[in-house]
N, C-alpha and C positions, 0 to 999 in steps of 0.2 A: 504494500500500500504506500502511495506517495502522499506527501503533505506539503502544503504551500507555506513557506516561511518568507517568500520574497515579496509578497504583496505589501505595499505601503498603505496603511490604514490612517487616513488623516485624523489627527487628534486635537487640533486647534479648535477651540470652542466647545469641547466636550467636558470641560471641568477637570481635565487631566492635570494633576499636580506637576508632572514632568514638563508638560508643554505650556503651562501657564506661568511658570516662574520667570521666564525671560521674554523679551519682545519677540514678535513673530518672525523676525529675520534671523534669529538665533536658533541653531540646531541643538536641541537639548540632548546631552549624553551624560547626564549626571546621576539622578536617583536610580536605585536598583529596581527598575520597572521596564520590562521588555516592550518593544514596539512590535510585538508578534501576537497574533490572535490566539486566544485560548483554544485548547483542543476542541475539535468538532464534537466529540462525545460529551465534553463538559457543557458546551453551548446547547446541545440537544437536551441534556438532562435539565438544564436550567429552564428551557422553554417548557418542558413537560411539567416541571414543578410550578411554573407560573400558570399553567393551564388549570391547576387546582383552585386558583383564584383567591385563596385565603393564605395570608402570610403572617400568621400569628406567632407568638412565642414558641420556640422550638427547642427540643433536646436532641442530643445525638442518639439515634436509635441503634439497634444491633447491626443494621446493614452498614452504617458508617464505621462503626467500631471494627466489625469483622473485615471490612475492606482494608483498613489501616493495619490490623494485626497480620493479615495475609501478606500485605505488601512488605512490612518490616521483616517478615520471615523470608520472603522470596528474594529480597534485595540484599539483606545483611545477615541472614540466618540468626536473627535476633528474636527470641521467643518472648512475646509480650502478651499479657492477658487483657481482654477487653476492658475490665474494670480498672486497669492501671492507666487509662487515658483520661485526661481532663481537657475540656475544650475551652478555649479562650479567644478573645477578639484580637489576638496579635502576640507575637513573640516578645515585643517590648513590654507590654503589661506583665507577661510571664516572668521575665527576669527581675522586674521591679517587685512583683509579688514575692518572689523568692528572697530577695534581699530584705524586704520588710519583715518577713516571717522568721528568718533564720539567723540573720547577722545581728549581733548585739551592739548596742551603742559603743562607739570607740573602736570596734574591731575593724581592721582594714579589709578592703576588698581588692583582690589582685586581678589584673588583666594584662594582656600582652599588647604591645603597641608596634605599629599603628593599629587602630581598631575602629570599628563602627561607632559613629558618634553617640547614638543612644546608649550603647554599652558603656562608653567612657563617662557619660553624664549620670548614669543610673546611681552610683554610690552617693553622689551629691544630693539626690532627691531625698535621701534618708539621713543626711548629715554623717555619712560614713567616710572615713579616710580611704583614699584610693592610692594603690601602689601600682605603678606601671613598670612592666618588665619588657624592654625593647627586644624584638627579635634580632638575631645576628645574621647578617648576610654572608654566607659562605659559598663562594663561587656564584652560582645563579640561584641559590635556594636560601630561603629564610628558615632559620633553625632556632628552636627554643634553647636559650642558655640555662641549662638545668641548675647549676649552682646558684645563679641569681634568682631563679624561680623559687628554689627551696628556701633561700634566705627571705624572700618576700612573703612566703606562705607562713613563716613562723609567727604564730599568733593571729593569723588572718581568719576571717569567718567564711570566706568563699572565694572561689576562682570563677570569674566570668570568662568562659571559653567560647571562641568563635571557630567552628569547624564544619565545613570548609570556611576558610578565613576571609573575612571582608575587612580591608580591601585587597589583601595580598593574593587572594586566590589560592592559598596554600591548602592542600589536602593532607592532613596529618597522617604519616605512616604509622603502622601499628606500634613499632618499638618506641617512637617518640611520644605517641599518645599515651601509651602504657606508663612511660616514665613520668609524664605530667600527672596522670591520674594517681599513680602511687605516691607521688610527692604530696598530693592533696590528702590522701589517706593518712600518711605519716604525720601530717600536721593538723588533722581533724577539720580540714576545710571542706565545705560543701562544694560540689562541682555543679555549676549551672551552665549547661552546654547548649549554645545556640547553634542548631544544625539545620537552619532554614534552607541552605543551599545544598543539602545532602545529595540530591540526585543529579547534580550537575558536575560531574568529574570527567576529566579528559585523559586521553592516551591510555585507556584501559584501566585507569585507577578505579578503585571501589572505596566509597566512603565507609568508615568504621564508626558506628555510634559509640560514644564513650562508654555508655552503660553496658554495652555488649561485651566489654573486655573481660569482665569477671563478675561473679555474683556479689563479691564484696564491693566492687566499684559501683555496681548498679544500686546498691543500698545507700550510696552517698551521692547520687546523681539525679538531677532534674534535667531532663532532655526536652528541648523545645523544637518542634518541627512544624512544617506547614506545606500545603500544596501551593502556596502563594507565589513562590519564585519560579519553580520549575514549570508550572502550568499557567503562570501569568494571571493569577486571580487575586492579586494582593488587595484590590479594592473591596473584596468580599469580607475582609477582616475576620479570618478564621485560622486558628492554629490549634495545635494540641500539645499537651505536655505528657510525657511518659514518666511516671513516677512509680517505681516498683517497690519502694518501701512504704508500707501502708500507713505508718505513723507520719512520715514526712508528707505523704500524699494528703492526708486529712488536714494537717497543719497548713500546707501550701494552699489547699482549696479554701480554707477559712480566711486566708489573707486577702481574699477579694475585697473585704471590708466595704461592701456596697459600692465600690468604684469600678470593679471589673465585672461586667455583666456576661450574660450568655451570648451565643453567636447567632447569626441569622439563619433562617431555613435555607436561603440560597447558598450561603457559605458551606453549610453542612452537605448540601446536595452536590455542590461542585467538588468538595473534598472526596466524597464517596465515588463520584464518577472518575475523578482524576486517578485515584489509586486502583479502581476496579477495572477501568476500561481503556486506559490511555498508555499502555506499555509501549506499543509500537510508535506512537506519536512521540513519546519521550525519547526513545532511542534515536529517532530521526532528528529531533531537536538538538540533542547533545552532539551529534555529528555536525549539524549546521553551525552550532556555536563554536565547536572546535575549529572548523574551517574559518570562521570569522576571526577567531583568535590568531590562527596561523597567518591569515591575511594581514592583520594588524601588526604582528611581529615582524613580518617582512617589510611592511611599510615603514615601521619605526626605524629599522636598520638601514633602509635604502633611501627613504624620502624625507625623514624627519631628523636630520643631523642634530646632535646635541641632546636627544632624548634617549633614555635607557629604559627598556622594558624587559623584565624577566617573565618568562612564560607562565601565566597563571595555570595552575593544575586543575582548577575547577572554578565555578561561578561564571558570570559573564562580565567580570570586572577586571580592568587592567590598571595597575599602579605604576604610573609613569614618573620617572626621575628626570626632572628638567634642570638639574643643578648646573650642567655644562652650558646652558643657554645664557647664563649671566643675567637673568631677569629678576627684578625685585619681586614680582608676583606673577608667576606663570598662569595662574587661573585668570587673573584680570587680562593679561595679554591675549590669551586665546579667546576670551569672551569679547573683548573690544576689537581686536584686530582680525580674528578669524571668524567671529560670530559662531563660536562653538561653546556651549555651556557645559563645562566639566565640574566635578566636585573638587573643591579646594582641599589640599592636603592637610591644612591646619585643622579641619574638622575631625580628622582622624588622629590628631596628636602629633602631626609633623610640624615641629616648632621652626624648622628651617624654612617652611613655606615654599619648598622647591618641588613638591610632588603634587600631582593631580590624579584623580581617578576618572577613568573613561569607561562607560557602559557600552559594550559591543553586542548586547542582546537586542539586535535589530535586523531588519532586512539588509542584505549586503549593500544595496544601493545607498542606504543612509550612512553606513559605515564608510563607504568609499567617498561620499560627499564630505563627511567629517574630516577624513584624512586629507582630502584635496584642499579644504579650507585651511587646515593647520599648516600644510606644506606651503600654500601660497603666502600665508602670513609670515612664515619664517623666511621665505625667499625675499619678500618685500622688505623685511627688516634688514 
């Protein structure tokens, strides 16, 4: 079966966060939202759900839970029970709920940098100290400095983990992930694992859920997942937490505190359809995104002198090092001179302000247009 990822769907005037941030002459390549239509099976399921004509408060029924449980087993050989799933309106509420429920006042929260802005900001919402552990770039790969991580975890309440990593596109290998998780166990730190990009891995890599490493690690891990990134249904605001420790699950669920509500019936139906009916579509999408990544890698090397890009192992996000360009603010330069809207590195903890993040989750024609605009701006400079 063939799928169409090349059609450009106009999004101006649709209320799109991505396309509304900048003026109409700017090509937005910033927020982690693909310009690719949701899978046909998801759209059909949503139409069928709308035909019921009543959209009242909803709960996740056995069909949704069973679809997720089967998918986690098929993809990761991870055995999860249906009652170990909790449904939330987003990963961000999930890791904030976890911090509020489990980290005591004054206890630090550890995270690796650069990192997704809401993860970096989350400890501050609860007046918790934040300890950042920068990745080490060895060759072309970002590696966890384990001695520094262990030191940071001493006395910490939790580790906020991003895997696959945003913005680096790093897919943690088993040995490194196990070392990180064991360091958390040694220091009694809860693992809060954001795995929202789990299904988007390249070059034959397979995502490893942190909680699947061992029964002991599973008992100290809250895993946050969603169909939102891989199947491009982020606007339906639906995610699920896998919490296999019953006591932690109850305490985590109670941390909703009247602020984190249930999810919509459309989000639940999209989630069910994504995991139950879209395997071939997902496989084709990953191949398309990998080809986009390879196109961008080649373009950076041959047409965008002064920019360095290390191949992301997953996600649809590229972390571009613009240090050699000699610009005060690469984000502003590309916005004003190339009319390309990227994410500024400072949002992810890049104090040098020399990095930008580019979203290549789009039809190839839009990616080509973005590269052409950036190339033209650099030449004219």
